[in-house]
C-alpha positions as CSV (number, residue, x, y, z in Angstrom):
1,X,156.7,88.0,223.8
2,X,159.4,90.5,223.1
3,X,158.6,94.1,222.2
4,X,160.0,94.1,218.6
5,X,157.4,95.9,216.6
6,X,155.9,99.4,216.7
7,X,152.4,98.1,215.8
8,X,149.7,99.0,218.4
9,X,149.0,96.4,221.1
10,X,146.4,96.5,223.8
11,X,147.7,98.3,226.9
12,X,148.2,95.9,229.7
13,X,150.7,95.6,232.5
14,X,153.8,94.0,231.2
15,X,155.6,91.7,233.6
16,X,159.3,92.6,233.9
17,X,161.7,89.7,233.7
18,X,165.2,89.5,235.1
19,X,166.3,86.0,234.4
20,X,165.9,82.9,232.3
21,X,163.7,81.4,234.9
22,X,161.4,84.5,234.8
23,X,161.1,84.1,231.0
24,X,160.3,80.4,231.3
25,X,157.6,81.0,233.9
26,X,156.1,83.8,231.9
27,X,155.9,81.6,228.8
28,X,154.5,78.6,230.6
29,X,151.8,80.9,232.1
30,X,151.0,82.6,228.8
31,X,147.4,82.4,227.8
32,X,145.3,83.7,224.9
33,X,145.2,87.2,226.4
34,X,148.8,87.4,227.6
35,X,150.7,90.6,226.9
36,X,154.4,90.8,225.8
37,X,156.8,90.7,228.7
38,X,159.2,93.6,229.5
39,X,162.7,92.3,228.9
40,X,164.5,95.5,229.9
41,X,165.6,93.8,233.1
42,X,167.7,91.4,231.0
43,X,170.5,94.0,230.8
44,X,173.7,92.1,231.8
45,X,176.8,91.0,229.9
46,X,177.1,87.3,230.7
47,X,180.6,86.5,229.4
48,X,183.4,87.7,227.2
49,X,186.1,85.6,225.5
50,X,189.1,87.7,224.4
51,X,189.2,91.2,223.1
52,X,188.4,90.0,219.6
53,X,186.5,86.8,220.5
54,X,182.8,86.7,221.4
55,X,180.6,88.2,223.9
56,X,177.3,86.8,225.3
57,X,174.8,89.4,226.4
58,X,171.2,89.3,227.7
59,X,168.6,90.4,225.1
60,X,167.8,93.6,226.9
61,X,171.3,95.0,226.8
62,X,171.5,98.2,224.8
63,X,174.0,98.8,222.0
64,X,175.1,102.0,223.7
65,X,175.9,99.9,226.8
66,X,178.2,97.7,224.6
67,X,179.9,100.7,223.0
68,X,183.1,100.1,225.0
69,X,183.4,96.6,223.4
70,X,182.1,97.3,219.9
71,X,183.7,100.7,219.5
72,X,180.4,102.4,218.7
73,X,176.8,102.4,219.7
74,X,176.3,100.3,216.5
75,X,172.5,100.4,216.5
76,X,169.7,102.1,218.5
77,X,167.7,100.0,220.9
78,X,168.6,96.7,222.4
79,X,170.5,93.7,221.0
80,X,167.4,91.6,221.2
81,X,165.4,94.0,219.2
82,X,168.1,94.2,216.5
83,X,168.3,90.4,216.2
84,X,164.6,90.1,216.1
85,X,164.4,92.5,213.2
86,X,167.7,91.3,211.6
87,X,168.5,95.0,211.4
88,X,171.3,96.3,209.2
89,X,174.4,97.4,211.0
90,X,176.5,100.5,210.3
91,X,178.0,99.0,207.1
92,X,174.6,97.7,205.9
93,X,175.3,94.1,206.8
94,X,172.3,92.4,208.5
95,X,172.9,91.6,212.1
96,X,172.7,87.8,211.5
97,X,176.2,88.0,210.1
98,X,177.5,89.0,213.5
99,X,175.5,86.5,215.6
100,X,177.2,83.3,216.7
101,X,174.4,81.8,218.8
102,X,171.3,82.8,220.7
103,X,169.2,81.5,223.6
104,X,165.5,81.9,223.7
105,X,162.4,80.6,225.5
106,X,160.1,78.8,223.1
107,X,156.4,78.3,223.4
108,X,156.6,75.3,225.6
109,X,158.5,77.4,228.2
110,X,161.8,75.7,227.6
111,X,165.1,77.5,227.3
112,X,166.8,76.5,224.1
113,X,170.1,77.4,222.5
114,X,170.4,77.7,218.7
115,X,173.3,78.4,216.3
116,X,174.3,77.5,212.8
117,X,175.5,74.1,214.1
118,X,173.1,73.5,217.0
119,X,169.3,73.7,216.1
120,X,170.0,75.5,212.8
121,X,166.3,75.6,211.9
122,X,165.4,77.4,215.1
123,X,168.3,79.8,214.5
124,X,167.2,80.7,211.0
125,X,163.6,81.4,212.0
126,X,164.4,83.2,215.3
127,X,166.8,85.8,213.7
128,X,164.7,88.2,211.8
129,X,161.5,86.5,213.1
130,X,160.2,89.5,215.2
131,X,159.9,87.4,218.3
132,X,157.4,85.1,216.7
133,X,158.9,81.9,218.2
134,X,159.7,83.3,221.6
135,X,161.7,86.0,223.5
136,X,165.5,86.1,223.5
137,X,167.3,85.5,226.8
138,X,170.8,86.0,225.4
139,X,172.7,86.6,222.2
140,X,176.3,85.7,221.5
141,X,178.0,88.2,219.2
142,X,181.3,88.0,217.2
143,X,183.3,91.0,218.4
144,X,185.7,90.9,215.5
145,X,182.9,91.0,213.0
146,X,181.2,93.9,214.9
147,X,184.5,95.8,214.8
148,X,184.8,95.4,211.0
149,X,181.3,96.5,210.5
150,X,181.8,99.6,212.7
151,X,185.1,100.4,210.8
152,X,183.2,100.3,207.5
153,X,180.3,102.4,208.7
154,X,178.7,104.5,206.0
155,X,176.2,107.3,206.7
156,X,173.0,107.5,204.7
157,X,173.2,109.7,201.7
158,X,170.7,112.5,201.6
159,X,168.9,112.7,198.2
160,X,167.0,115.8,199.1
161,X,164.5,117.4,201.5
162,X,165.6,117.7,205.1
163,X,163.9,120.6,206.7
164,X,165.4,119.8,210.1
165,X,162.0,119.9,211.7
166,X,160.8,117.4,214.3
167,X,159.6,114.0,213.1
168,X,156.3,114.6,214.7
169,X,153.5,114.1,212.2
170,X,155.9,112.6,209.7
171,X,155.0,109.4,207.9
172,X,158.0,107.2,206.9
173,X,158.2,104.5,204.3
174,X,161.3,102.4,203.7
175,X,161.8,100.7,200.3
176,X,164.4,98.1,199.2
177,X,165.5,99.0,195.7
178,X,168.1,97.4,193.4
179,X,170.8,100.0,192.8
180,X,170.2,100.3,189.0
181,X,166.5,101.2,189.7
182,X,167.1,103.8,192.3
183,X,166.8,106.9,190.1
184,X,163.5,105.7,188.6
185,X,162.0,104.9,192.0
186,X,163.1,108.3,193.4
187,X,161.4,110.1,190.5
188,X,158.3,108.0,190.8
189,X,158.1,108.6,194.5
190,X,158.4,112.4,194.0
191,X,155.5,112.2,191.5
192,X,153.4,110.1,193.8
193,X,153.9,112.6,196.7
194,X,153.1,115.5,194.4
195,X,149.9,113.9,193.1
196,X,148.6,113.4,196.6
197,X,149.8,116.9,197.8
198,X,152.1,115.4,200.4
199,X,155.2,117.3,201.4
200,X,158.5,115.4,201.3
201,X,160.6,116.1,204.3
202,X,163.3,113.5,204.1
203,X,164.8,111.3,201.3
204,X,167.9,109.3,202.1
205,X,169.5,106.1,200.9
206,X,172.0,103.6,202.2
207,X,173.4,100.4,200.8
208,X,172.5,97.1,202.5
209,X,174.4,93.9,202.0
210,X,172.9,90.5,201.3
211,X,172.5,87.5,203.6
212,X,171.1,84.0,202.9
213,X,170.9,82.5,206.4
214,X,167.5,83.6,207.8
215,X,164.1,82.1,206.9
216,X,162.4,85.5,206.4
217,X,165.4,87.0,204.7
218,X,164.8,90.5,203.4
219,X,168.3,91.2,202.0
220,X,168.5,88.3,199.6
221,X,170.6,90.5,197.3
222,X,172.3,93.9,197.7
223,X,169.8,96.6,197.9
224,X,169.6,100.4,198.5
225,X,167.4,101.1,201.5
226,X,165.4,104.2,200.4
227,X,163.8,106.0,203.4
228,X,161.1,108.5,202.5
229,X,159.6,110.9,205.0
230,X,156.5,113.0,204.2
231,X,153.7,114.9,205.8
232,X,150.1,115.0,204.7
233,X,148.5,118.4,204.0
234,X,145.8,117.9,206.7
235,X,145.3,115.6,209.6
236,X,141.9,114.3,208.6
237,X,140.3,110.8,208.1
238,X,140.5,111.3,204.3
239,X,144.1,112.4,204.6
240,X,144.9,109.3,206.6
241,X,143.3,107.1,203.9
242,X,145.4,109.0,201.3
243,X,148.6,108.2,203.2
244,X,147.8,104.5,203.2
245,X,147.2,104.6,199.5
246,X,150.4,106.5,199.0
247,X,152.3,103.9,201.0
248,X,150.9,101.2,198.8
249,X,151.8,103.2,195.7
250,X,155.4,103.6,196.9
251,X,155.7,99.9,197.6
252,X,154.5,99.2,194.1
253,X,157.3,101.3,192.7
254,X,159.9,99.3,194.6
255,X,158.3,96.0,193.4
256,X,158.2,97.1,189.8
257,X,161.9,97.9,190.0
258,X,162.6,94.4,191.3
259,X,162.8,95.5,194.9
260,X,160.8,94.9,198.1
261,X,160.1,96.4,201.6
262,X,161.6,95.4,205.0
263,X,159.5,92.7,206.7
264,X,158.6,95.0,209.6
265,X,156.3,96.7,207.1
266,X,154.7,93.5,206.0
267,X,151.5,94.1,208.1
268,X,151.1,97.5,206.3
269,X,151.2,96.0,202.7
270,X,148.3,94.8,200.6
271,X,148.0,91.0,200.5
272,X,149.2,91.0,196.9
273,X,152.3,93.0,197.9
274,X,153.0,90.8,200.9
275,X,152.9,87.7,198.6
276,X,155.1,89.4,196.0
277,X,157.7,90.6,198.5
278,X,157.8,87.6,200.8
279,X,156.8,84.4,199.0
280,X,158.5,82.4,201.7
281,X,156.2,83.8,204.4
282,X,153.9,80.8,204.1
283,X,156.9,78.6,205.0
284,X,157.7,80.9,207.9
285,X,154.1,80.6,209.2
286,X,154.1,76.8,208.9
287,X,157.3,76.6,210.8
288,X,156.1,79.1,213.5
289,X,152.9,77.1,213.9
290,X,154.9,73.9,214.3
291,X,156.9,75.5,217.1
292,X,153.9,77.1,218.7
293,X,150.8,75.1,217.9
294,X,148.8,76.6,220.8
295,X,149.7,80.2,219.7
296,X,151.2,81.0,223.1
297,X,153.8,83.5,221.8
298,X,152.5,87.1,221.8
299,X,153.9,88.8,218.8
300,X,152.0,91.9,217.6
301,X,153.9,91.8,214.3
302,X,153.0,88.2,213.6
303,X,149.3,88.8,214.5
304,X,149.0,91.6,212.0
305,X,151.2,90.0,209.3
306,X,149.2,86.8,209.5
307,X,146.0,88.9,209.1
308,X,147.3,90.5,205.9
309,X,148.5,87.2,204.5
310,X,145.2,85.5,205.1
311,X,143.1,88.4,203.7
312,X,141.6,87.3,200.4
313,X,139.9,90.6,200.0
314,X,136.3,91.1,199.0
315,X,134.5,92.5,196.0
316,X,132.9,95.9,196.4
317,X,129.9,96.9,194.4
318,X,128.1,100.3,194.4
319,X,124.3,100.5,193.8
320,X,122.1,103.5,193.5
321,X,119.2,101.7,195.2
C-alpha cells in the first residue's frame, strides 16, 4: 500500500490518508485492482520523550522535517520509505538499528503495533519488507541512536568519473561487495562497461554496517555499497537490452566476489541471481502470504520480485525452417 519502490505501477488515483482510521478503511476496502494509497498526509510528530529519548512520527514525515530533532536531514524521502527499505543511514548502519517500534495496518485492516518485544515476527518482516505486509502508520525512533549515526556520518568515496552532468538518461546499479573484493569488482565493472561501449559517469563507494534483525536482511555482514552510474551510447531498443545484460553482468561480479545486491533491485535480477543473493526470500514470501492470504496489500516491489522468483525460465531453440 505504501509507495516504497520505483518500479512502474498502473496510474490510478491514489487516495490520500490522514489518520490511522483512513488507513484501516483503505485496507479493508482494498480489492484486486486497488492502487497504493498516498501516505503524504501522515506528516505529524505524535510524541517525543526527552531530548535523547524516543520520538514517534507518522510514516509520511520527511527526514528534513525531523532535522531539528536528529541534527541532520539524515536520509532523503520519508521515514516510512526508509524503514520499508531498511535504508542505510549516514554512517552506513541500516535504519532498523534506530527503530524501537512501528505501527502498521495489516491486510485484515487492523492497526497493529510491533517491536522486538511485541509481535517480533511482524517487526522483522515489516522493516525492510517494502510495504509487503501493509502500510506504516507510525514509526518510533531512538533519538540517541540517530544522533550517534549523524555524528559518525561518512560521505561516499568517489572512485572515478563524475562529469557533473544531470542524472537524466543515467542508469544506476548498486552492488554490495565485501571490502577485500572491491578492487577486483571495480576493475571488472570497468571492463564490462567498455565491452558494451557504455560511458561510466559515476563510481562511488561507502561502507555499510551489518544487521541481523530483519527477515530480508541485505547487510548480513559489512559490505561496501558500490554505486555505478553509466550511460548507453544510444537510446534504442537494442541499447536497452544491452543495459539489462550489463546490469546482470555487474551483479554477477558482486556475487562472484561473495557479495550481493540491495533487495530493491531483486525484481531486476535473473531468477538465479535472486536465489543466490536472497535464499531467505522463499521464507519471506511464505510469511507474507500467511499474513496476507487474499493478496490485499498492493506492493509493486513484491509483485515484480515474486514474478522473478517464480520464473523457471524457458528453453529457446532456433530453427532455420
